[in-house]
Structure formats: structure tokens, C-alpha cells
N, C-alpha and C positions, 0 to 999 in steps of 0.2 A: 100333747103336744108331740113327747117324748116317740110315743109311736109314729105320728107323721113325720118325724125329722127321721129316723129310720127306714119309713119307707119310701122317701124322695132321697137319703144319701146312704143308706145301705146299700145297696146294689150297686154304685158307685163305687165304696169303698171296698163293697165284696173283689170288685173288678180290680182295683189298685191293686191290692192286698196278693191276689192270683198274681198281676205283673211281677211283683218285685220276688217269688218264690221261682228259684231258678227248673226248666224243665230237664227232668233228666229221660235221655231217650236209651232207653236199656239197647245193647247189642247182642250180638253171639258170638262171643271168641271161641275160637278152636286153638286148643294150644297141643303143643308138642314139645316136650320137655326134653334136657338131657339129665338123667339121675346123679344121686351124689350131689355133692355142694353145690353143683347148679341148680339144682332144683330150690335149694335153699332161697336164690335169688330170684328163681323164677315164681315158687311161692309169694311172695312178698309183691311181686306185681299180682297176682291172682289175688291176694286179699282186696288189695288197692282196686281192683278193677271190680271185686264182688258188692264192696265198699258204696261203689258207686252203683250199684245195681245192675250190673251186667251179668248174663249168664253164661259160664265158662264151663266147656267142656274139654277134657283133659285126655290124650290117650296115652297108654302106660302100656309097657313091655309086662308081659308073664313074670317076669324075672326082676322086677324092680323092687325095691327096698327101701329107699326114702319115698316113694310116689306111692300113697294110699288110695285101696280102689274105693273105700268111700269117706265122703267128707262133706262137710258143709257146706265146703266153697265151691266146689264143681260137683259136675257129674262126670263120672269116669269112663273111657273107652278101654278093656283090656285087650290089647294083641295076642293072638294064640301062639305067638312064636316068641322068642327070646330075644332080646335086645343086645345081649352079648357083655354087659355094663353089671353083670351080679355081685355081691356083696362079696361072695367068694371069688371072684375074678379079679375084683379089685384089691381083696388083700392077699391073695396068693401074690401079685404083681407086686404092690408096694414094698410086702418083705420080701420078695426077690431081691426087690430094687436097694436095699436098705441093706442088705449084706453086700452085695457089690461097693456101693459106697465104702462100706466099714473094710472092704479089702483094703483099699487105699494104694492097687499098684498100680504099676506107670498107663497102665490100659485099661484104668477105671472111666476116664470119661468117656472113652471110645466103645468098651462095656455099655456104659450106661443109655450110650446112643442109639447102640443098636439094640437093647432089648425095648428102649419108647417104640422104634422105627418098626420091631416084630410086633409088638403090643397094636398098635395102632395097623397093621398091616394087615394081623387077625381081626380087630376088630371090622375094618373096611370089608373084608368078606364075608362074616355075621352079620352086618348091615345091608350090604347089598341082598344078602338072601332073604332079609326081611325086608325091603323094600321092593323085590319081584312077589313076595307071598301077599304084602300089603295089596297090592295094585291087582293080582289075579284073587282077592275076594271078594268079588262080584257085589257080593251082601253087602260088606261094611263098605265100600266105595259107594255105592249105591245112596246107602244111610245116609254119606256125609253129602253128599249132591243134594237130597232133598232137603238137609240140614240147614241149607242157604244163610250159611255162618259171613259175618259183616267181614271177620279177619281173621288171618292168623298169626298170629306168634309161637314164633319158636326159637331154638337157640343155634345157631349153625353149625358148633361143635361137633354135632351130628347132620347127618345131610336129610335123612326120611322125614322131616317136618317141612325142607325148606322145597322140594320135590313137589311134595303133596300137595302143596301150597297156590304153588306152579300151577300142576293138572289140575286142582280145583279153581283157578282163577281166582284166586282171594288175594286183594290187599294185603300185603306180610311187611311185619315188624320182627326184626331180630333183636333179643335179649343176648349181648352180646360180649364177647373179651376175645376168646380165639373160635374163629373157623378150623375145621378140621385140620388141614395146611398151618396154620400159622397165625399169627396175632390179626384179627381183621385188617386193620388200617392196610395190611398190603392187599388185600384181597382188593380193595375200593379207592384209595389214597394214594395220590403221586406220594413215593415213598424213596427220597433222597439219598444214597446208602453213603455220601459223605458225610453226615449227618444225622441219620438215623437208623439206628442200630437194630441188627438184626435180632429175632425175639431169640432168646437162649444164652446170647453168647456174653451177657454179663460184662457189654459195654457204653458209653455215657454219650451226649451229643457231642463232647469235646473229645475225639479221635483222633489217634498222634500215626503218621502215614502209613505207618507194618500195622497199627490196627484196620484203619480202613480197607486194608489190603485185606486182612482176616476175615472182614467183615464181607468184601466183595463175592472171596473167593465161598463163603459160605450160602449167601445168595445163591451161588450159583449151584454147589452142589445140591442145596435142598430143593432149586425147580427140578434139577435132573431126580433124586431122589422123587420127589411125588410124581412126576412125569413119566417114571419108568415103575414106580410101584403101587400106589394108593389111585390117581385119576384115572388111571383104566377101567377099575369096577365102576365107577361113578359116572364116568363118561359113558356108557356101555348101556345103564339103566336110563341117564339123560335120554339118551336120542330114542330110547326102545319106548318110553313112557311120555317122554313130552314132545319127540318130533326130532330129524334130521339138522343135525346143525347145531345143535344144544350141546353142551358140557357142564360140568359139575361148575365151573368157575364164572360161567355165563349167568348161570342159576342162581347163584348167590352174588353178583353183581346187579340183577336184576329185581333185588329187594326194595321196596318202596323205602324203608326206615328202620336204620341200627340206634336201637339203644347201647350206649357202649357203656362199661361198667369200668370207668375211669375218669380220670380228669384231667387235669394238665400240674396239680400240685402232685398226683401220685405219675405221672406219664412225661418223658421229656417235653418240650415245644415241637411239634412238626406240621406238616401239610396235613390236611382237614379237607370233608366234603358237606356240604348244605345238607345231607341226610344223615348225616351224624351228628345224635344229640349225646352228649357227654354227663352220665348221671351216675359217676363215682361217688362212693359212700352213700348211695339212696338207703340202704340199709340202716347205716348207722342211723339213732337216736338217741337222746336225753337217757340219763341212768336213773334205773325205780331203784323203789329202796331194796335192800337185801333181807333177805330169811334171818329172821333176828338170830338164829342161832350162828349163822358165817359171819354177820353183821358183828356181833360179840367177837368172833375169830379176829377178824379185822380191826376193830377197834383195840384189841388186847397187842396191836401191835406197838403202839405207841407212836414215838415220833418217826421210827425208824421205816416206816411203810410196809407195803404190802408187795409182794412179786406174785405174779400171773404168768402160770405157764400151760400151753395146752399146743398140741400138735394138730388141731385140726381134724376132718373127717378120718382120714382113712389111718393116721398114725397112731393106734389105740395103745400098742406098748411100741417097745423101743429092746434092740439087745439088750441081753441082763448087765454087761458090763458098761455098757452106755449109762443102761437107769441108774445103777448104782455108782458111777462118777458123778454123776446131776446130784444125784442123793444125797451124797457126803460132801460135796459142795456148797451146797442150798442147808446143812445145817451147821456149817458153819458161817453162816452168816445171822446178822443179829434181825433184820428182818422176818415178816411171815410169809408164810410162802403157801399159794393154794396151786394143787398140781391137778390140770386133768391128765388120768392116767387111768387104764382099764389094764394093764399089765399086770405081772406079782408085785408086790409090795414087797420093794427094795428094803435089804437087811438094814443098809446106812440110814434110813428115812429117818429125817432130825423130829424131837417134839416140834419145831417148829414150822413142820411142813403138815400142811391138809391135803390128802391126796382121796378124789372124787372122782367117778365116773363122769359127772357133767357138772357141768359151771355155768352160771348166769355171763357169762362173757361180756356181751355189752354193759352189764351192768358194775361187775367189775372194773371195766377199765376205767368206766368214767366215776367210781368211786375216787374222793379227794386223796385217800392213804396209798392208793399205786402209782408205784412209782416205778416200775419197766415190767414187760411184756415179754417173754420168754416165747415166741412162735417159731414155726416153720416154713414161715411167708408165702403164703396162702394171700391171695389178692382179699378176700373176705377181713380179714385177721388184721393185715395193715391199715384198710382204710378203717377199720375202727379205733386201731390205735392212732390214726391219723387224727380224728374224730374228735377226741378224747385226749389226743397228746401227749401220749403216753412212750417212751422212747422203747426201743424194740432191741431186743438179741435173739439173732435168726439161726437157725441150723441150713434152710436153704437145702432143700435135700432132694426132690424130684421137680419134671417137669417145668412149669414158670418159676418156681419158689425161688432158686440161686438167683434168677434175673429180677426179680422184683425186692429184692435184697438188697442188691444190687444198685438198685435207682435207690435206697432211703440210706444207703454210705454214701454216696455221690451229696445225696440234699444232707448229710452229718446225723443222723438219727436213728443209726443203727449201726451196731455193733455184730457182724457174725463171727460163729465156731465151726471148724472144720470140722464134718461129723467125722472124716477117717482116724482124725487124730485125736478127739477128744478124749480129755482124762478130767479127772475131778481139779486139776492145777488148770489148767487151760481154758476149761470154762469156768471157772471162781475168778479167776482175772477178766475175763472178758464181760463177765456179769460186774464185777466192782467196778471196771470202767467205765460202762453205761448207767451206773449209779452215783457214782461219786465226782466223773466231768462232768457237769452242769450245762457244757455248751448241748450235750446231747437232747434232752429237754426243753431247754429253750429255745431249738432249733425246732423241734416237734411242738412243740406250741404256735413256735409261727407260723406252722405248715397249717396246724389247727384255724389257726385264726383265720389264716387265707381259705381253707375249703368252706368256712361255717360263712363267709361272707357274701353272699350269693343274695341274686333278688329275690328266685324262687330254689323251695328244698328240691332236692335232687328227684325227688320220688315223684311227685308233683308237677316236674317238666314231664317226667316220662310219662305219666299218665294221661296229663294232654296232650303230648302228641300221637300217643296209641288210640286215643276217641277222636284228635284231628285226623287219622289215618280214616278211619271210621267213616268221621262225618263228608269227607270230600272221596271215600272209594279208591284213595289213593295219596301218595305222594310225589308223583312222577314229574312234576316241577322242579322236582329238589334232588332228583335221579342223574347225574349224566348220562348220558347215552356212548360216553367213549366205550363202554363192557363189547357195544354192537360192531364196534371196530377192529380191522385185523391187526396184528400187533406191529405189522409193518407201518400202516396209517398212523397209529397211537403215539408210534415212538419219530413218527413223520422220515421216515426212511426212504419211502418212496418220495418224498418230498426231497430231501435230499441228494436223492440219485437224480430227478429231473435237473433239482439245480445243477450241481456237479457237472452235468451232462450237457446243458446251457453253457456254463461259463466253460467247460471244455471247448465243446459246439465255436463258441464266440474264439476261444483262444487259438486254434487251429485255422480257423477262417482268415483272422488276422493274419497270422504268419503265415500261410497260404497264399495272400495276397500282399503282406508284403514281400516275401521270398520272389513273387511275380512281378512284381512293379522294380525290384532290383537287379533281377536279371534282365528285363527288359531296358533299364537303364544300362547296365552292363554290357549288351550287346549295341544298343546305340552307340555307345563310347567308342566301343569296338568297331564299327563302320565308318568312324568318322575320322577315326585316327589308319 
């Protein structure tokens, strides 16, 4: 009887079971990442795509230092040329920037901007040469064409991935916070300068009159700098390999979808576009148990708790006087300190401080005994601090770090240290302010609750939209066509000139007609007299 039942209903049961199992169509994804901390973010997306069954190919440079050639997650293609972001270059650059910051002279800010512009210009020259060599490598290009990729996933902080994606005519998704020239919103979304602060200006969305003047002036200066120094390199290769009339900006704006590594817990409210998907904090996750020796150290802090310090990817060490001042200040605190630091061991390091080459940062920030996070102000670290509700003591060294911390100061969750003048007393005072003023922790925990209260986790949302673009071969219905308009049409200058001309013509015609009628009336009156 049982056999007969199986024969009757078995096929139906198996069919229904098969229908309940989601069908996963694996896609071929070409990834052109940026090295350093940007790769940390991109790798998370690669891991999630790999877990969904997609085949990943990563293009890396010969001087890559984070992006490994061999990985179970992806197949790599190593370019024969350097990408200009080697470990030696970045370490030399950051060391030079710290020395300028520490100098603290009147011209420090100008020197920093000039150094950054010089570095970007140098990288632009190197990358333009890389793009030319990439397209001249016919074997590589032919291999990429024959592989029939379904999607290009790239980071527009460098241009090579964007131009290659357009050349191969692939649907394109950007994992983005910055384009080479600016914060990504400024490339594709309306950005009213009255309440949208320019990047790196450390302004809020509540600007005074003179702050708005400063904001507009910086926008004009930045646009002129880009147009005269950096854009020509990229516009030249764009026209050479994509076609006449194309430019860096039009290719960037032609990307299908933007996965933006912020949200409006981190960022100030501003206009956005339908093809921007916010995934701020997508790298954040609940903390895992610490290694036993580290857990024992944390537990030994008692009710005082722990302070975690890490200055990110680039700043493994500090000038000796700064490191000594920090160590001396930490030694006077009752808290236990876990300090990720690769430099020489400071002589003033106290027994309450554990110096480590690497730390499980996310797990430490999520530990209930963690009281504060001393950080450089990078986006990843700030997002993790928000996720776990830990207030920040920030240094704000270079790039976007001062601006990121400025946003956190406005929200009442961080206090910054002036790197140029920091000493033991000023650092200790700042740390105590954040530790013992409850508003910092309360405000950060409020941000944490807001950040977590979403219907879909940021990483799940990002993967959905990547697969959406693969399924539909684009997301053109979400992308505005405004980037194809000339600037005078986009800003309606031609319309305003037309309307002004029409009104002027009507007014002139009316004036002439009235004058003519008045003159006739006057002449008729003169004749009658």
C-alpha cells in the first residue's frame, strides 16, 4: 500500500519540493577594484556574491598589496603594469602628510591640499598610462570579450574599471563613496550648495552666510582645478577608446547603479537619485567571542571598561613624540587600553595598555565593556562605531577623515584631537570628556538604534541590486538621462535666455507701440490747435 501511495503522490511531492527551492542562476562578474581599505569593502561584496554561486574574476595590478593573486573566492587577472597604489607609495605619502600636519604652521592646510593634489595628479598620470597599456594588450581585451561577463563591479575612485566596463558594453555597478574628483553624489545628484557642504570642508548642513560663501568658492576652485589638471588625462583616453564626445564625467554618470557606502545616519540629508542604493554599514555585523587571552584582558578592566584604539590601514605608526604622549595619557586612565600599533613600543606605555599589531576591531567594538574608540576617522571605523554604539575620539588625519569626524561632532557622538598640537594633557582631557560625559554614549546609541532599524540588511540589499542589474541587463530605467545634456540645457540657461528675450521683446514692442500711439495723439492734438 505504501509503495502504491508513493507511486501515486511521489512525483507530485518531488515537484512541489523542487518548486520551493529557489533557483540560483550563477552569473559571471568582472571586478575592477581599488587597493587598500577600498578592497576591504569590495571583498565583502565578493564573498557574498561567491556564497550566492556567482563566478568572480578580479583584475589586479602587479603592485597590489591587499588584493591577493590566489583566492578561493575569485579567479584573478594580474595586469603587467603597476597601478600606482603600491604599499611603498602609500606609506611614503601618509608619512609625509603626518609630518606636514605635525608641523602645524599657518600654511599647513594649504600644504596639505597641494600635497594631495600632487598625489592625485601623479596617480592620474600613472592610471592614464595603465589604461592605454590595458587596451593595447589585445590578448587581454580579446580574452575579456570572449569570457562574456554579465556585470562589471568596480570602484570609481579609479577610472580604469569604468572605462573598461563601457568598452566591453557591460551592465555596471559601482561600489562607491568617492569618485576620483569628489564625493560621489556630486557626480550624479543635484547638490544645492546652500545646504550641501562640499567634501573636506568640515561644514554642516546648517551653514552661516559666510560658510555658504566659503562653500561656493571651494566648489568653483575645485571645478577649475579638476578641469585644468586631472580631467584632461581621462578625457583623452575616454575619447580615444570609447569615442568622440565622451568624457570622464559622462562615462561615470552612465553607470547603471551606485552602491553608496553611507546612509543618512552618517551623512547629512540631501537630494539623491533612484539609481543610488545606500548600504552604509554593510560591513558591520554582530561581534564574535574574543580569543581567550584577549577576553581575559578585557574582563580584567572591571567596571571601568576598555578603550580601543586603531588608526586604520595606512597609519601603522605615529611620530615618536605623539606616540609617547598618547601612551603617557593612557597610563593615567583606570580603563584598560587595546592599541593596534605597529610602531616602536613607547617607553611611557603603561601596564594597562596592550599593544597589538592587529586587533579584531568589530568584535572589540561590540564587546559590552568597550567604552570608547580612538580612531583616525575612516568611514569603515566610524560605521562600525555607529553600529555598536561606541563614541569616538578622533584624530582626523588626511583625506576624508576630518570631514567624517566633523559630521560625528555635529551629531554629538565624537570629539576630535588637533594632531598638530596634541600632547599628553590635551589628549587625556579629550578622552575623559568622551568617557565621562554620558551624552556622547547616549547620542551614539541612539544613532545605532536608527541605523539597525531597517527592513533589509545593507549587505542583503546590495547583493539584491547587483543581481537585479544582472537579471535585467541594466538599470537604465533608474538612471537619469541628464548627463547627456549640455550644461546650459541642464541648468536651463538656454530656456532662461529664451524667456528673457521673449519678455524683453514683448516689453520693447509694447514700449514702441505706446510711444507710437502717444506720438500720433500728440500730432493730432497739435493739428487741431
